[in-house]
N, C-alpha and C positions, 0 to 999 in steps of 0.2 A: 777342616784343616785348611790353611792357606799357603802362601807362596813359599817356594824354596827360599825366597825372601820377599818380603813386602817392601814398601817404600820406607827408607830409613835416612839417617842423617847425611851420609856422604855416599860413598860407593859400597854396595853390598854385593854378595854373590849368592848364587844357588848352584846346586849340583844336581844334574839330571842323570837319569838312566840307572835303573836297578837291574841286577842280574835276575832274569825272570824264568829261566828254566835250565835244566841240567845241560842240555845240548848247546844252549846259547852262551853258557858261561865262558867257554874257551875263547870265544871271539868277541865278547862284549867289551866295549870301552866306554866307561862313564866319564863325564867331563864336568868341570866347573863352569857354570854359566855366570858371567859377571853381570851383576844387577846393580841398580842404583836406586836412590831414593828421590822422593818427590820434593820439589820446592813448591812453586805455585804454578798450576797448570790451568789454562783456560778451559773451562768445562761446562759452564752453565748456560751462557747466553742470557744475559742481562735482565732488563726490567719487566714489569708487569705488562701484559698485552691487554689492550682494550677489547680487541676482537679475538675470538678463538675459532679457528677453522681447522678441520682435519687436514693433515698433510696429504696432498694428492699423491696417489701411488706410493703409499708408504711401505709397501712390501719390498723386501730386499731384492735388488736387481741381481740376477744370476748371470755372471759374465761367461761368455763362451769364447773369450779371446785367448784364454790360456789352454794348454793341451788338456784334453779330457781323458778320463779313465776308460781304458778298453776292457770291458767286462766279459768279452767272449771267452768261454771256457773257465769262468771263475768257479772256484769250489773251495770248501773248507778242507784243509789238508793237515795230515800229520796227527801226532798224538796230542792229547789235551795236556799240555805241559805248563805248569805254573799259571794256569788260568788265562793264558793268552794264545789260543790257537790262531794260526795264521790263515788268512784267506788268500789263496793263491790266484794271482791275476797273470796267467802265463803269457798273455799277449800284450802286456803293459810295457811301454817303453819307460826308460828311467829319467825322462826329462820332466816328470811331474814334481813340482816343489810345493809342498803343503806349508805355506808360509804366508803370514799376514801381519801387518803392523798398524799401530796407532801412534802417530808421531805428533806429540803435543808440544806445547811451548817449553816444557821443562823435562819431560820424560818421553822416551820411546818405549812402548810396550810391544813385545814381539811374541806371537803365538806360532809355534811350528809343530808339525807332525812328523814323527819318526816311525818308519815302517818296520815290520818284523822281517827277518831274513832266514827264519828257521827252515831247515830241510825236513820234509816229512819222514816219519819213522815207520818202518814196516812192522806193525804190531798186530800179529794174528789174533791175539786174545781180544784186542779192542775191536777188530773187524767182526769177529764172531759175536761179541756182545752187542755191537751196534746193529748187526743184522737181526739178532733175536729180539732186541728191544724196539726195532722198527724205526731207528733214528735215521733220518735222511736230511738232505739239504733242501728237499722239495718244499718244505713248509716255511722256508726262510724268505726274507724280503728279496725282491727281484734285484735290488741294487744293494750289494753287501756293505756292511760297515767294515772298514779296514781294521784289522788287528794291529795295534801299535800304541804309541804314546803321544799325548798332547802336552807340550812343554810351554812354560811361561817364563819370560825373561824381561828384565828392564835395563835400560841404559839412560844416562843423562843425555838430553838432547844436545847440550853443548859439546858432548864428546861423541858425536855421531860417528866419528871415524872408528871408534871401538866397536860400535854396532855393525858397521860395514865389515870390519875385520872378522867379527864373530860369524856373520853370515857366510863370509868367504871361507873361513877355517872349517866350517861344517858343510860347506858346499850346498847350503840350503837353496840357493838360487839355481842349482843344477840338479835338484831332486834329492838333496840330502845325502849324496855319496860321501864316503870317507875321503877326505882331501888327500890322504896318502896314497889312495888308489887312483885318484883322478889324474888323468894324463892330458897333455895338451890337445889330444885328438878327441877329447870328451865332447859331449853334446854342446852345441852352440847356445848361447843365451840371447841371441839376437832378437828372437820373437817371444822371449819369456816375459810374462806379465805378472806382477805381484800386486796383490790388493793391499791398499792402505787407506786409513782414515786419519782425521786430524789435520790441522793447518799445515803441518810439516809435509804432508803428502804432496802439497803443491810447492812448498818452499824448497824441498830437497830432491825433487824429481830428477833434475839434471844431474845431481851428484850421484844418485843411484845408477843412472844410465852411464855416467862416466866411469865410476869405480867398478861396477858389477856387470854392466852391459844389459841391464834389465829395465823394463818400463814399469812405471807405477800407475796403476789404475785407481783413481780416487773414488771412495765410497762415502755416501752421506753420513755425517757423524751421528745424527739422531737415529737413523735406521740401524746403524751398527750397535749403538748403545742399547736399544731395545732388543735387538736380536740376541745380543750377548747375554742380557739379563734373562730373557725367556729360556735360553738354552740352559743356563746355570740353575735356574729355579726348577726346571723340569728334570734335569739330568743328575744333579748332585744332591745326595740325600740330605745332608746337613749344610747346605749352602747358606741359608739364612739364620741369623741369630739376633736376639735382643741383648741389650746392654743397659742394665739398671744398677746403680750403686756399685759399679765395678764388677758386677757378676754377669758373665755371658751365659745365655741359655739358647741352645740350638733349637730351631723350630723345624719340624717336619712339614713340608708343604705338599699337599695332595695335588699332583699335576693336573688332575681332572677338575680341580676347584681353584685353579690359580687365578684366572681372570674374572673380572677386571681388577687391576691394582694401580696404585700411583707410584711412579718412579721419580724420585727427586734427585736430580744430578747437581751437585754443588761444586761448581768450578769457580771461575772468577766471579760469575754471577750464578743465578740459580734457575734451572728449568724444571718445571713440574709437568710430567708426561702421564697421561691416562692411557694405560695399555689394556686393550680389549681382546688381544689374541695375537697369534703370530702374524706379523706384518700389519697389524691393526692398532694404530695409536694416534694420539694427537697431543700437542703441547697445549695444555689448558691454562697455564699460568707461569709466573716466574717472578723474580725480584732481582734488582740490581745490587742488593746487599748480600754479598756472598763471600767466598774465600778471598777474592781480590780486595774486598773492603777490609777484611781482617788484616791481611798482609800489608796493604797500603797504609792504613791508619797505624798499624803496629810499628811499621818501619819508621814513620814520622815521629811517633810518640816515644819509642823505646830505643831507637837507633840499632835495632837488631839487623844482622846481615843476612839472615836466612829465615825462611818460613819455619823450619824445624827449630831454630833457636827461639823463635817467638813462642812456639808451642811448649818448648821445654820450660821457658820462663813461667808460663801459666800454671804449671804443676807446682810451683813454689809460691804462688800468689795467694792473696787474701782480698777478695773483691769488696769485703765489707768496709775497707778503708776508703773506698772511692764511690761505691754504689750506694744510693739511698734505699734503705729497706723499709718495709711496712712498719717494722718495730721502731725505726727512727722517727717516723711520723706520729705513731700512737704510743709513745712512751714505753717502748719495749714490749708492748702487748700485741697479740694477734688481732686482726680484724675479722673475727669469727663469723660475723653476720653475713659476710660475702665469701667466706671460705679462704681468707688469706692469712697465712701464718706470718709471724713476726719476721722470719728470715726471707720472705718473698721480696724480690727486687721490685721496688716501686718505680725507681728511675735509675737507669744505667748512667754512671758518672754523675749522679745527682748531687753528691756531697761536694763536688768540685765547685758548685755554684756558691754555697754558703761558707765554705772554708777559705780563709785568707792564705791560700797556698798557690805556688806556681808548679809548673810541670816537674821541675827538679825535686820538688818536695814529695813526690809520689814515687814509690818503688816501681821499676819497670815490670816486675813480676805481677804486681797488683793491677797495673794497667792492662797487661796482656790477658789476665784472667777476666777482667771486667769486659774487655772487648770480645773475648771468646763467648762469654755467656750472653752478651747482648745480641750478637749475630746468630748464635745457635738457637736461642729462644725465639728470635724473630722467624727464623726459617722453620722451626718446629711448629710454631703457631700457624703460619701461612699454609704449611703443608697439611696440617690437620683440617683447617677450614676448607681447603680444596677437596680433601677426601670426603668431608661431610657434605660438601656441595654436590658431589657426584655419587654419594652413597657407597664409597669404596671401603672395604674392610681392611685392606693391607696397604701399608706405606713402606716402601724400601728406599733407603738413602744410600747414595754413592757419590763418587767424585773425589778430587784431590783433597778437598777440605776434610773429609772423613779420615782416610788413610790409616784406619786402625787405631786412631788416637783415642784412648779410653775416656778421657774427660770430655772430649768433643761428643762422643757417642752418648755418654751419660747426660750431657746437657740437652741434646736434642731429644733424647728419650724422656727426660723429665718434662720438657715443654709439651710434647705430644700427650703424655700421661696427664699432665695438669689440665690442659685445655679440653681434653676428651673426658675428663673425670674418670680416668682409668678404663674407658671403653675401647681405646685404640692403643696400639703399640708401635713404636718405631722399630723397624728391622733393618739390619745391615747385611751386606754380602761379603763373603770371604774373598771372592775373586773380583771385588768391585773395580779394582784398578785395571782389569783386563777386559772390561765389557766391550769397549770399542774394538780392540784387536780381535776378540772372539767373533764379534759381529762381522768384521771384515773377512775373517776366515770363512764364515758361513755364507758369505756372498758369492763364493765360487759356486759354479753351477752344480758341481758334484763334489761336495766336501766330505761326505761320509758320515755326517753327524745327524742327518735327518732321522727322525723316529728312534733316536738312541734312547734306550730306557735306563732308568736309574740303576738297575742291577747290572748293567753292562759296563759301568765305569768303576774303576778301582783307583783310589788316590794313594800314592806311595811317596814316602819322604826319604830320599837318599841322604848320604852322609853329610852333605853341606847344610841341610835344613836347620840345624840348631844355631848356626852362626849368622844371626840376622841383624846384628847391631854393629855400630862403629864404622871404622874406615877399612873395610876389607875389600881387597880386589886382587885379581890374579888372572893368569891365562887359563883358557880351557885346557883340561888335562887330556892327553891323548891316549894313555894306556894305564893299566893297573899300577905299574911301578911308579908312575908320576903321582898317581892318587895316593899311594902309600907314603911316598916321600912328603907329600903335602900334609898328610895327617900327622906325620912324625914331628912337624913343626908345632903341633898343638900341645898344650899342657893342660891337664885336668886336675883341679884341686878342689875336692869336695863338690859343691854346686857351682863353683866358679869356672868359667870357660875363658882361657886365655889363648888367643889365636894369632900368633905372628904369621904374616903372609910371606910365602917364599918369593924370592926374587924371580922375576920373569926370565926364563931362559932365552938365549938368543933366538930371534926369528919368531917370537910370539908377540902378541899384542898386549901382554900384561904390563902393568906398571910396577916398578920396583918398590922396595920399602918394606918395613916391618911395622905396620900399624898394629897396635895392640889394644883391642877392645876387651871388655870383660862383662860377664853376665852373672849375676848372683841371685840365688833363690830368694833371699830375704830383702834385697834391695833392688827394685826393678829399675831398669833403664827407662827413659821416657818412651821408648818404642817397644819395651818388653811385652806390653799387652797386645801388640799386633799379632795377627794370625799368619801362619805360613801358608804359602801356596805350593802344593806338591806337584808331582807329575801325574797327569790323568792317564791311566792305562785303559784303552778301549778294548774290551774283551767281549766280542759279539756272541760268544757261545754261553755266557753265564745266564742263568735263569733263576727265577724264584722257585723255591721248593714248593711243589704243588700241593703238598699235604699239610701246609700250615693252615690252621683254622682261620686266622685273620692276619694276612700279611701286613696290613696297614698298621696294626697295633703291635706287631711282633717286635720285641727288643731282645737281641741275643744275649747281651751282657747282663750277668747277674751282679757283677761288681762295678759300680760307677766310680770312676776315678776323679770325678769332679769333687768328690768328698776328699778334702785335704788330708785327713788322717789315713784314708785308704791309699791315697797316692804315696804318702810318705812311707807307709808300711811296705808296699810293693816295690817302691824305689829301693828300699833297703834289701829286700829279698833278692831282687834281680842283680843288685850291685854285688851282694855277697856270693852269688852263684857265678859271677862273671869269670873269675880266674879259673875255676874248674872247667867251665865251658870252653874257654880259650885253650886250655891244656888238651882237651879232647879234640877240639877242632884241629889243632896243630898235629896231634898224633894221627888223626885220620888222613893227613896228607904226608905222612912219613916222617914228621918231625924235622923237616929240612929247614935250612936258614930262611928260605923264601916263605915257608909256611909260618915260621915264627914272626917274621916281619908283618905278614898279613894278619896274623892273630893279634899282634900288638895294635895294628891300625884299626882292626875291628873293635877292640876293647875301647880305644880312644873315641871312635865314632859313636858307639852305642852309649858310652858314658855321657857323651855330649847330648845325645837325644834325651837321656834321662834327666840331665841337668836342665835342658830347655823346658821339659814338661814340668819339672818342679817349679821353674820360674813362672811359667804360664801354662796351666793344665789344659787350656783350650787351644794351644798353639797349633795343634794338628787336627783340630775339629773335635767333635764329641768323642771323648776318650773313655773306653772301657778296658778292662783287663785283657780281653781278647785282642784288642788293637795293639796293646803294648807288647804282648807275646808275639804277635805276628811281625811287629816292627823289628824285634830281635832277630827273627829268622830271616827277614829280608836283608838286614844288615850283614848277617853271616854270608848270605849268597852274594851280596855286593862285593865282598872281598874273596869271592871264589871258593868258599867253603861249601861244597855241594852237600855233604852228609857227614856232619861232625861225629855222629855215633855209629858210623857204618860198621866198624870192626866189633863194637860192643853188641850191636844187633845180631850180627852173624853168630857170635859165640852163644848168645842167649837163645837164638832160634835152634841151634844145633843141640844144646843141652836140653831144651824142652822137648824137641822132637824125639830125643832118645828115650824119654819116659812116657811119651804119648801112648804107645801100644798098651802098656800096663794100665794106664788110666782108662782107656776105652774098654778093656776087659772088665775092669772093676765096675764101670757104669753099666755094661750089658748084663751084669749079674743081678741088677736091681729091678724092682717093679717100676712101672712107668712113672708113677707119681713120686716115688722116692728118688728116682733118677733125675726128675726135673728139679727138685729141691737141691740135690747135690750139684747139678749143673750151675744153678744160680749161685750157690755158695762158691763154686769153682771160679766163676767169672769175678765175683767180688774179691776172692782171695788172690787171684792172679793179677788183679788190677793194682796190687801194691807195687808192681814194678814200673816205676815212673822216674826217669832221670831228671824230670823237671821239678821233683820234690826233694827238698833237703833231707827230710826224714827218710826217704827211700835211699838216697845216696849214703846216708850214715849206716843203713842196714847192710849195704853191700860190703862194708868193711867187717861185718860180723859173721858172714856165712856165704855159701854158694847160692846160686839161684834156686836150686831144688830145695835146699834146706830152708830158705826163706819162704818158699811157696808152701812147704809142708807146715811150717810154723803158722803161717797165715791161715791155712785150711783148718788147723787144729783149734784156732781161736774163733772160728765162725760159730757164734751162738746167737740164736734168735731169742727175743725179738731184736731186729736191727733198729738203728735209730729212726730210719724211715722204712717201714716194713709193710709193703702191699703184696707180699708174696701170696697170701691167701686169696686175694682178689684175682691175681694173675692165674693162680692155679685153677680157680673156678672157671675162668674164661677158657683155659686150655682143656680142662677135663670135664667141666660141668659138675652138676650135683645130682645124686640119685641116678635115675635111668636116663636123664636128659643129657645127651652128649652133643656139645656144640660142633659145628663144622670147623675143620682146621683152617688156619689162615691161608689165603691164596699165595701171597708173596710177602716175605719179611725182608726189611732193609736193616742190616746189622752194621752200625757205625763202629768200626773197630778202632782201638786206641794204640797200645804199645806193641812192639815186637816181643819176641821171646814167650815167656809163660803166659802173658796176657792174651795173646791171640791163640797160641798153640794149645795151651791147657785150659783156657777159659772160653773164648768166643768160638773157636772151631768145634769143640765138642757140643756146644749149644746149637751151632748151625747144623751139625750132623743130626741132632735130635729133631729139629724142625723138618729137615729133609726126610727123616724116617716117618714123620707124620704126614708127608705129602705136601709140604709147604715149599714153594720155590724160595731160595735164599740168595740175596744179593749182599755180598760183603762190600761195604763202602769204606774206602781208605783214602788217605791223603794223596794228592797229586804230586806233592813235593815233600822231601824229608823235613821233619821238625822234631828236634830232640830225638828220642828213641821210638817215635811213632812209626808204625809200619806204613809203607806206601803201597799204592795199587800195583806198582811194577814189581814189588817184592812178594805180594800175596800168592800169585800163582805158583811160584817155586815152593813156598811153604805148603800149599795145598797138595802139590805133586808129591812132596816127601811124605806127607801124612797119608796120602792115598795108597802108598805102598803097603800100608798095614790095615786098610779099611775099604771094603767093597762099597759101602754107602757113599763115602767121599769120592771114591774112584768113579762110580757111575754118574754121580751128580756133576763132578768136575768135567767129565767127558761130555755130558749133555750141555754143560754151560760153556764149553770151548776153552777150558782152562788147561787142558793137557795136550794141546795141539803141538807144543814144542817140547814137552817134558818127556825125557827118557826114563820111564819108570818101570820097575821090575815087580810085577804083581806075582805073588807066589802061585796063585791059581788063576791064570789068565783065562782059562776056559770057563770059569764059573760065571754064570749069568749075573749081571748086575741087578741087585734087588730094587733099584729105583732108577727111573729116567727123569726124575724131577731135577731141574738144573740148579747148579751152584755157580753163580756168576760173581764177577768182581767189577766194580766201577770206581772211577776216581771221583772224589768229592769236589774238586775244583779249587782246593786251597793248599797252602803249605804252612799251616799253623797248628798248634796243639788244640785250638778251639775251632768252632765253625759258625759262620754267619749264614743261616739258611735262606737269607735273601739273595745270596749269590752262590749258586752251586753249578756244577758242570751240567751240560745239556744231557749227558748220558745218565747222570743221577736223576735229573728231572724226568727223563723218559722212564727210568726204572720205577720211579715213584708212582706213576699213573695207575698201575695195577696193584700197588702194594696196600695191604690192610694191617700191617704191623711194622712199627718202627722201634728199634732197640738202640738207644744211645748209651754208649759205655765209656766210662772214664771221667775224670774230673773236668778236663777241658771241654768236652762235648756235652756232658750231662749236668755239670755243676757250674763251672765258670761261665758257660753259655748254655742256654736252652733249658735250664732248670724250671723256668716258668713258662716255657713254650707249650702251646696247646696244638693238637693235631686233629685232622679230620678222621684219622684212623686210630686204632689202639697204639699206645706208646708205653714202652718200658724203659726206665732210666736207671742204670746200674753204675755204682761207683763206690770206691773206698776213699774216704776223705783223708788226705795226707797233709793237711795244713790246719793247724789249730785255729787260726783266726777265721778261716773259711768255715770250719766246723761250727764255731761259736756263732758266727753271723748268719749262716744259712740254715742250719738244722738244730741250732742250740745244743750242740753235742761236743764231742772231743775228737782228737786225732785218731785215726783208724776206725772211726765209726763207719757204718755201711749204709748206703742208700739203695733201696729197691722200691722205686716209685712207679706204680702202674696207673695209667689214666686211660679209660675207655674212650672210644672215638667221640669227638664232639658232635 
């Protein structure tokens, strides 16, 4: 996924800051970042070099001139909330400003870091679990990665005053303090040094000193460019993509096999850089025919007033009217002997020689396209020849000339494919406009990004992400009310986004006006194919699930939304569910006027996300259904809806717990093998309760939760659509006299509140405990639909333990009853089991789960586990249906969507899946 906004025609904006955990919500202020688009920016550095020599000392200089981080007493603190645990630096002063700039000829790119301010929560359950699982900070890096967010913003260089106002409004030069809390007695900026690269770092140094009282320390442009590229390619999972015939394909880069590669930076001229490692690179070639050539000749020949206007013209052009093609020379025939098709350009602008026409006789659109192809093909060919010269497998292109323009990328890709005979591919970077600013950020001696792993970065797209085109500008928003007011100016009509910009209130730096861009799903703007840059959340405690058989090939999503028909289907599903979700969200906040305003703003914002993705499915990166569902939950949290289904979950838990004792008695009267089948049937039957399913919502209007559960149980008939129960039963009980050893530890990924966990998964957990298996219930870190959370599970277990000695003893052993006031009828009775029942957070707040990014406590719990049970559509079907594990795995779900049933299991709605896979 790319920018809150990329480079576009005039002024664009991005909105940063998602609400990231329940405790942060009350104090979080998200703001609009004003961003702008690119005209022509000096980026490449001109012509071919006759001599090529390594850059001496090309490793990045680490400045010690700015204040350093005080790491004494550093520790991970608090509850693992919304995947962003804070690292507390108790002795750190507040004069650290994580800010760097790339000041080019036309754009200023700004990268800044915002820290977390969460207060630790005294969670006895978590402390007990942490101690039992042996989780400590001792195995972490000696210098911690700061938990927080990395933001990307752009401004037009000619409007540098707005950039300075933005920095001041957010107090980035004073350590990022809230300007409303800043007092005149705040820390002095007299000795503050900010890193910057680009020609403007020299040109505007005095202005930064005068306006903000800070000094600019200049960093080498090429050093920064390479450092930024290396960071992105190693840290962002789907940073690189190919672009052929209008189709984007994201490429997974193995960071252990990244080097060497060729980085082609296309600015006014072109630089070609061979990168051999971190801090190891050399400029091996270049050309003076680059973006400046295209813009310069284009301006002379077409009278265009801007670079973007010239690009827009090319989209309507036909170069055949002015270029001489192979077919023009050979009577419309291919020159197959040497592999040239009739449509291959033999000579750019070649027809102008033989035709009796002047400049005014050619359309500007055709001239622009011919120019674009001529320069792009030339760059693509020279780049491939240099890659061939040095035996490089990968070529990455960046610079202002690319800027997400689909036809430019297509043309370069075609040239590389043509000259390499399909053996090489041109690749592009989603964050390519920010390479220099990122590199400058990393030039600080202690920037916190060293050794950052791909699983520790989460990219999120706040409410402003869809509005990436046209002339949008406005002030940073200071609080939720301003954000809601801003959203109320937007109108959503089908897949069309119409976005009037609110007038800037007094005292802000925004420009007034109501510019009205539009974005349509069937008619793309010239910049619609550009990819958005989100906010990078640095989450140091996220880890890869250690039981994945092959993390490198693991793909969580079963549904790929790059398939247009799939995207359209799920767009419709989520749009139809929106009004019901808003009603429940508003009701969860008491139905107040404020909640209604927030609900309406959420609906507008999420509808805009959907419309943007309909317009460009790759806008936010590689898109699967899991990403779309998580985006919805993040959007709810952004408008301070903590738990939209809170009251519903409470009612369903109470109703289910009331009938649990009778169910346990019924189970205890059965033989061991019959009980196991009944338990699996119970899990499948109880999984019908899913408020994310329209079919389930319709059922709620026809009966109570218990009536629906009983109906579902009565309809359980084998064989199920996917039925591996026989294999699972043999693993549990063996055959004949051969009895297998019980599993040592089982991880049960639970799904919904109510009957799903109480009458389904909890009795199954009880049976495993009875067999001597440790059980870890894995639940969401944050609410999503009616999914149960790790904070809610201990209370459910405590209530259930009032009626069950097995659960009571296991819960006590696992530290779940440390705060629970439970009334056991026979408290003197010895607990029959000391095998622990524990609860851990999974590290996410979505109905699905990506096992490449899980909480550290889940990763620790998994190290001794030999059984994984994934339950529910989100975790076992939408994601992980094809996942393989190093241990035994059981996937259980009732399919509550007809399209999914047909696509995944060739079945029907309400079919059941019981898939058992022995350890790989």
